[in-house]
C-alpha positions, 0 to 999 in steps of 0.5 A, a space after each residue: 500499500 505504502 508503494 502505491 501511495 508514493 508512486 500515486 504522488 510521483 506521477 502526481 507529482 511528475 504530470 504537475 511539473 510537466 504542466 507548470 513548466 512546460 507550455 507546450 505540455 498546457 497546451 497539448 492538454 488543454 486540446 485535448 480536454 476540450 476534444 474530449 468534451 466536444 466528443 462528449 457533446 456530440 454523443 447524444 446528438 449521433 445516437 446509437 447509429 453514429 456509435 461506430 463513428 464515434 469509436 473511430 472519432 475517439 479512437 483517432 483523438 487518442 492515436 493523435 494525442 498519444 502521438 504528440 505526447 511520444 513526441 513531446 517526450 522525445 524532443 525533452 527527454 533530456 529534461 525528463 531524464 533529470 526530472 524524474 531522478 530528482 522527483 523519484 529518488 527522495 521519495 524512495 529513500 523516504 520509503 526505505 528509510 522509514 522506521 515504523 518500528 521505532 514509533 509504531 503506527 496508530 492503531 486502535 486497541 485490539 479486541 479483549 479475547 478471553 475470559 479473564 478479561 471479559 471478568 475484568 471488564 465486567 468489574 474484577 478489581 485488582 489492587 497494585 503490588 505494594 511499593 517497593 523499597 527505593 533501593 532496589 532500583 538502584 544497585 549497580 546492576 539496575 543502573 548499569 542498565 537502566 542509569 536513570 531509571 532513578 528518576 522514573 515514576 512508578 505511581 499506579 495512580 497516574 496510569 491510565 484506568 484501562 491500561 492499569 487494569 490490564 498490566 496488574 491482569 497480566 501480572 497476576 497471570 504472570 505469577 500464577 501461570 508462570 511463576 514470575 513476581 513482576 515489577 513497575 520500573 516506569 510507568 507515566 513519563 512527563 514530557 520533560 523527562 522524555 526528552 531528557 531519554 530522548 537526548 541520551 541517544 537513539 540506544 535509549 528512545 527515538 521518542 520526543 515529548 509526547 511521541 511516546 504512551 508514557 506521556 498519556 499514562 497508556 505504556 509501562 516498563 517492566 522486569 521481574 523479581 528474583 530474590 527480591 532483586 530486579 531483574 532487568 537484562 533479557 541476556 539472563 535466560 531466566 528473564 528471557 522466558 520470562 519476557 517471553 511469556 509476557 509478551 503473550 499475556 500482554 498481547 492476549 489482553 490487548 496490549 501492543 508488546 515492545 518485544 515484536 519492534 526492530 528496537 527490542 524493548 521487552 519490558 514494554 508495553 502501552 494501550 494503544 487508544 483510537 484519539 489520544 495521540 495525535 501524529 
């Protein structure tokens, strides 16, 4: 679909440049339109009996127009050889270099598929887990992987109620069915903090203020607790198995999982509600 749109843009731009730059092109287009209008006016008068003659006249007009167009292209082939790459190359480069995985495409939230989510919508209320001690987030291992985590918000009250409910249900399923205790590393993120993280480099995030669902309380970064310590790195086989299970659980609850992105973010989930983020 994107390729078709790009080609449509190129064809439209080429036609506009041709009409704007070359007087011959405008004259040729005007004459062609005039002839088609004349044929349309006379079509009703000629009636069914003149149908064959009308078809022959149209064929002749089309042939004349085609011959003139070919002569025009041959006469200005050098100009077209220069203009065509100027139009094509930027469009194709933009299409090739675009990376929707960095800023995922806008879409509505997925349908809720299973009985547990239906029960949640029916009114099941899950309480947020007890807040962890601050020093859990400031160990050397955590600082190495998430150096700016100390300033992150882990206030469940700042999350969107719909996202918070789904995330809490994901935590419950992960513990009861997979044996993983989870912890929220960061939920709501202020615009200023988002810009600060973006300024840290593309290895952290490419999203600036209001380009992330964190600013709307609709995203969360999570990890696992093992023996009272955070386990964040997917290089730990136990954590990687947990992230894979977490991704499946999150997607079953209608959340978008960052583990499927090109710049993989295994602990990230978000709920894309329609009409919230303006692209």
